[in-house]
C-alpha positions as CSV (number, residue, x, y, z in Angstrom):
1,M,-23.7,-0.1,7.1
2,A,-23.0,1.1,3.6
3,S,-19.5,0.6,2.3
4,S,-19.2,4.3,1.4
5,K,-19.6,5.1,5.1
6,Q,-17.3,2.4,6.3
7,F,-14.3,3.7,4.4
8,P,-15.2,6.7,2.2
9,F,-13.3,6.7,-1.1
10,E,-14.6,9.8,-2.8
11,T,-11.8,10.4,-5.3
12,I,-9.7,7.4,-6.5
13,V,-6.5,8.2,-8.4
14,V,-5.4,5.4,-10.8
15,A,-1.9,5.2,-12.3
16,T,-2.2,3.6,-15.8
17,D,0.1,2.8,-18.7
18,F,-2.6,1.1,-20.9
19,S,-0.9,-2.3,-20.6
20,E,-3.0,-5.5,-20.1
21,N,-2.1,-5.5,-16.4
22,S,-3.1,-1.9,-16.1
23,S,-6.4,-2.8,-17.6
24,A,-7.1,-5.2,-14.7
25,T,-6.1,-2.5,-12.3
26,L,-8.5,0.0,-13.9
27,R,-11.4,-2.4,-13.8
28,Y,-10.8,-3.1,-10.2
29,A,-10.7,0.6,-9.4
30,Q,-13.9,1.1,-11.4
31,A,-15.6,-1.6,-9.3
32,I,-14.6,0.3,-6.1
33,A,-15.7,3.6,-7.6
34,R,-19.2,2.2,-8.6
35,L,-19.7,0.9,-5.1
36,H,-18.6,4.0,-3.3
37,G,-20.0,6.6,-5.8
38,A,-16.4,7.9,-6.3
39,T,-14.8,9.9,-9.0
40,L,-11.9,8.3,-10.9
41,V,-8.8,10.3,-11.8
42,L,-6.6,8.5,-14.4
43,V,-2.9,9.4,-14.5
44,H,-0.9,8.2,-17.4
45,V,2.6,7.4,-16.1
46,I,4.5,5.8,-18.9
47,D,4.8,2.3,-20.4
48,P,6.3,-0.6,-18.5
49,I,10.0,0.4,-19.1
50,G,9.3,3.7,-17.4
51,Y,8.7,2.1,-14.0
52,A,12.4,1.5,-13.8
53,F,13.1,5.2,-14.1
54,P,11.8,7.1,-11.0
55,K,13.0,10.4,-12.5
56,G,11.1,10.0,-15.7
57,V,11.1,8.1,-19.0
58,P,14.2,8.6,-21.1
59,R,14.0,11.0,-24.1
60,S,14.6,7.9,-26.4
61,V,11.1,6.8,-25.5
62,P,8.8,9.3,-27.3
63,A,5.3,10.2,-26.2
64,D,2.6,8.9,-28.5
65,H,-0.4,10.9,-29.7
66,A,-2.4,7.7,-29.2
67,V,-2.1,8.2,-25.4
68,R,-4.7,10.9,-25.5
69,E,-7.0,9.0,-27.8
70,E,-6.7,5.9,-25.6
71,L,-7.5,8.0,-22.5
72,N,-10.5,9.5,-24.3
73,R,-11.8,6.0,-25.1
74,I,-11.3,4.9,-21.5
75,E,-13.1,8.0,-20.2
76,R,-16.1,7.3,-22.5
77,Q,-16.2,3.7,-21.3
78,V,-16.1,4.8,-17.6
79,L,-18.7,7.5,-18.1
80,S,-21.0,5.0,-19.7
81,Q,-21.1,3.2,-16.3
82,G,-22.1,6.4,-14.6
83,I,-18.7,7.0,-13.0
84,P,-17.3,10.6,-13.0
85,V,-13.8,10.6,-14.5
86,H,-10.9,12.9,-15.2
87,S,-7.5,12.3,-16.7
88,V,-4.0,13.7,-16.4
89,V,-1.2,13.2,-18.9
90,E,2.3,14.7,-18.3
91,T,5.9,13.9,-18.4
92,G,8.7,14.3,-15.8
93,D,9.4,13.0,-12.4
94,I,6.9,10.1,-12.1
95,C,6.6,10.0,-8.3
96,E,6.2,13.8,-8.1
97,L,3.6,13.6,-10.9
98,I,1.5,11.1,-9.1
99,L,1.8,12.8,-5.7
100,Q,0.8,16.2,-7.3
101,T,-2.2,14.6,-9.0
102,V,-3.4,13.1,-5.7
103,H,-3.0,16.4,-4.0
104,D,-4.6,18.5,-6.8
105,H,-7.7,16.2,-6.9
106,G,-8.0,15.5,-3.2
107,G,-7.4,11.8,-3.7
108,N,-8.6,9.5,-0.9
109,L,-7.1,6.4,-2.5
110,L,-4.2,5.8,-4.9
111,V,-4.4,2.6,-7.0
112,L,-1.2,1.1,-8.6
113,G,-0.9,-2.0,-10.7
114,T,1.9,-4.5,-10.1
115,R,3.5,-6.4,-13.0
116,G,5.4,-9.4,-11.6
117,K,7.4,-11.0,-8.9
118,T,10.9,-11.3,-10.4
119,G,13.5,-9.5,-12.5
120,L,12.9,-6.1,-13.9
121,A,9.2,-6.2,-13.0
122,R,9.9,-6.4,-9.3
123,A,12.8,-3.9,-9.4
124,A,10.5,-1.5,-11.2
125,L,7.8,-1.9,-8.6
126,G,10.2,-1.1,-5.9
127,A,11.5,2.0,-7.7
128,V,8.1,3.6,-7.6
129,A,6.4,2.0,-4.6
130,R,9.2,2.6,-2.1
131,Q,8.9,6.4,-2.7
132,L,5.1,6.6,-2.9
133,L,4.5,4.4,0.1
134,A,6.3,6.8,2.4
135,R,5.2,10.0,0.8
136,T,1.5,9.6,-0.1
137,E,-0.8,10.8,2.6
138,C,-3.8,8.7,1.4
139,P,-4.0,4.9,1.4
140,I,-2.4,3.1,-1.5
141,L,-4.0,0.0,-3.1
142,T,-1.7,-2.2,-5.2
143,V,-3.5,-4.6,-7.6
144,T,-1.9,-7.7,-9.1
145,P,-2.4,-8.8,-12.8
146,D,-4.3,-12.0,-11.6
147,V,-6.9,-10.1,-9.7
148,E,-9.8,-11.1,-11.9
149,P,-11.3,-13.8,-9.7
150,L,-11.5,-11.3,-6.8
151,M,-13.2,-8.6,-9.0
152,P,-16.7,-9.2,-7.5
153,W,-15.4,-8.3,-4.1
154,A,-13.6,-5.0,-5.0
155,G,-14.5,-2.4,-2.3
156,R,-16.6,-4.8,-0.3
157,W,-13.9,-7.2,0.8
158,R,-15.1,-10.3,2.6
159,T,-11.9,-11.8,4.1
160,V,-9.2,-9.3,5.1
161,L,-5.8,-10.1,6.4
162,L,-4.2,-7.5,8.6
163,A,-0.5,-7.9,9.6
164,T,0.7,-5.9,12.6
165,D,4.0,-5.5,14.4
166,F,2.3,-3.2,17.0
167,S,3.9,-0.1,15.4
168,S,1.8,3.1,15.0
169,C,1.5,2.6,11.3
170,S,0.3,-1.0,11.6
171,L,-2.2,0.1,14.3
172,A,-3.6,2.7,11.9
173,A,-3.9,-0.1,9.4
174,L,-5.8,-2.2,12.0
175,T,-8.4,0.5,12.4
176,A,-8.9,0.6,8.6
177,A,-9.1,-3.2,8.4
178,H,-11.8,-3.3,11.1
179,R,-13.9,-0.9,9.1
180,I,-13.7,-2.6,5.7
181,A,-13.9,-6.3,6.5
182,H,-17.3,-7.7,5.7
183,A,-17.1,-11.4,6.7
184,Q,-13.8,-12.3,8.3
185,L,-10.8,-10.3,9.7
186,T,-7.6,-12.2,10.4
187,V,-5.0,-10.3,12.5
188,L,-1.6,-11.7,12.2
189,H,1.6,-11.0,14.2
190,C,4.9,-12.5,13.3
191,S,6.8,-12.8,16.6
192,A,10.4,-13.5,17.5
193,A,9.2,-15.1,20.8
194,E,11.0,-18.3,21.6
195,N,8.6,-19.7,24.2
196,D,4.9,-20.3,24.6
197,V,4.6,-17.7,27.4
198,E,5.8,-14.9,25.2
199,R,3.6,-16.0,22.3
200,Q,0.6,-16.0,24.6
201,I,1.4,-12.5,25.7
202,H,1.4,-11.4,22.0
203,L,-1.8,-13.2,21.4
204,E,-3.5,-11.5,24.3
205,R,-2.3,-8.2,23.0
206,L,-3.8,-8.9,19.6
207,R,-7.1,-9.8,21.2
208,F,-7.1,-6.6,23.1
209,L,-6.3,-4.5,20.1
210,A,-8.5,-6.3,17.7
211,P,-11.7,-7.5,19.3
212,M,-14.9,-7.9,17.3
213,N,-15.6,-5.0,15.0
214,E,-17.7,-2.1,16.3
215,S,-21.0,-3.5,15.0
216,H,-20.1,-7.0,16.4
217,T,-20.9,-8.6,13.1
218,V,-17.5,-9.6,11.8
219,P,-15.5,-12.4,13.5
220,V,-11.8,-11.8,14.2
221,E,-9.2,-14.5,14.1
222,H,-5.9,-13.8,16.0
223,V,-2.8,-15.5,14.7
224,V,0.7,-15.4,16.3
225,T,3.4,-17.1,14.4
226,S,7.2,-17.0,13.8
227,G,9.5,-16.5,10.9
228,E,10.4,-13.8,8.4
229,A,7.4,-11.4,8.4
230,G,7.2,-10.9,4.6
231,K,7.4,-14.6,3.8
232,V,5.0,-15.5,6.6
233,I,2.3,-13.0,5.4
234,V,2.7,-14.0,1.8
235,D,2.5,-17.7,2.7
236,F,-0.7,-17.2,4.7
237,A,-2.4,-15.1,2.0
238,L,-1.6,-17.8,-0.6
239,K,-2.9,-20.6,1.5
240,H,-6.1,-19.0,2.7
241,P,-9.0,-17.3,0.8
242,V,-8.0,-13.7,1.3
243,D,-9.6,-10.8,-0.6
244,L,-7.3,-8.1,0.7
245,V,-4.1,-7.7,2.7
246,V,-3.9,-4.5,4.8
247,L,-0.5,-3.2,6.0
248,G,0.9,0.0,7.5
249,S,3.0,2.0,5.1
250,P,6.6,2.6,6.0
251,A,7.2,6.0,7.7
252,T,10.4,6.8,5.7
253,I,11.5,6.2,2.2
254,L,13.1,2.8,1.7
255,S,16.6,2.6,0.1
256,E,17.4,0.4,-2.8
257,E,19.1,-2.0,-0.3
258,D,15.7,-2.4,1.5
259,I,13.8,-3.7,-1.5
260,R,14.8,-7.3,-0.8
261,T,14.1,-7.1,2.9
262,S,11.1,-4.8,3.1
263,T,8.1,-6.6,4.5
264,V,5.7,-4.3,2.6
265,L,7.4,-4.7,-0.7
266,Q,7.8,-8.5,-0.3
267,V,4.1,-8.8,0.4
268,I,3.1,-6.5,-2.5
269,S,5.3,-8.6,-4.9
270,G,4.3,-12.0,-3.5
271,V,0.5,-12.1,-3.0
272,H,-2.2,-12.6,-5.6
273,C,-4.7,-10.3,-3.9
274,P,-4.7,-6.5,-3.7
275,V,-2.7,-4.9,-0.8
276,L,-4.0,-1.8,1.0
277,C,-1.2,0.3,2.6
278,I,-2.3,2.8,5.2
279,P,0.0,5.8,5.8
280,V,1.3,6.8,9.2
281,P,-0.7,9.8,10.7
282,R,0.9,13.0,9.5
283,Q,2.1,14.2,12.9
284,E,3.6,10.8,13.8
285,K,5.3,10.6,10.4
286,K,7.0,13.9,11.1
287,S,8.2,12.7,14.5
288,T,9.5,9.4,13.0
289,T,11.3,11.3,10.2
290,S,12.9,13.6,12.8
291,A,14.0,10.6,14.9
292,T,15.4,8.8,11.9
293,K,17.3,11.9,10.8
294,A,18.8,12.3,14.3
295,A,19.8,8.7,14.4
296,R,21.6,9.0,11.1
297,E,23.4,12.1,12.2
298,E,24.5,10.4,15.4
299,A,25.7,7.4,13.4
300,A,27.6,9.6,11.1
301,A,29.5,11.3,14.0
302,P,31.5,8.5,15.7
303,E,34.2,10.9,16.9
304,K,31.8,13.1,18.7
305,V,30.3,10.1,20.4
306,K,33.8,9.0,21.4
307,M,34.6,12.4,22.9
308,T,31.4,12.8,24.9
309,G,31.0,9.2,25.8
310,P,33.1,9.2,29.0
311,Q,31.0,12.1,30.3
312,V,27.7,10.3,30.1
313,A,26.7,7.7,32.7
314,L,24.5,5.0,31.1
315,R,22.1,3.4,33.5
């Protein structure tokens, strides 16, 4: 089965700031575009300091005329490989700019580069990613600076690691992982189970949800382990030959306090391979958002709960 039919990426939007790390991200996106016959759309966000400002780069950081010249050079280079390409350069709210570009061009995949694992680099990643992960309706692929050894497998990933907590978003990610793994799919569940019986139940559930792929050509390994999910996933990905990690995107926008505890952001910041985040289906996302809003409103009205509590029988 051709890769373009397994997971059709027809339009790939790439956020770039022309840094060395961004160059690796662009090359990775180009490799996927060549394989899938896709169109590339380049979005110039800002230079690295801008990632720390979700509302846009400060006026003290001026736009450079060289931006357009550099984009023209990149376009010529991409076109020389037979890849259709367009570019977008604007200023303003960075997240809104990226989302609008994905929408305007019908993007099937949004590619973002990551810059590091500590300090400003990680904080900057969170500032953009925690908004885009919940709001982008197409999959998001994050690419690390040290992706070069995995470049030959871009878009035709051999070994894929899928982490699931059995939520709707992670099950959507499981479907995607099944379709794109070419040689080996590992399905991992981090369980809080305290005994072998509970762990066996989780293992059987994994086997039910993730049997062999539809063509019965890709073996599936099922792993149930314990510990903090983000650390467990990162540790597994670093110790095994993994070309791609697949996760479900969060259904709601994460707060700043969530950056240190978010499994998705921990994995994106900690692994050396790309991470593909699959969004929650639109209808389920609306339901989740409504439920989250209702829960917050209830938590914010303790007096009302106190007054109505005695009238409600809890069984």
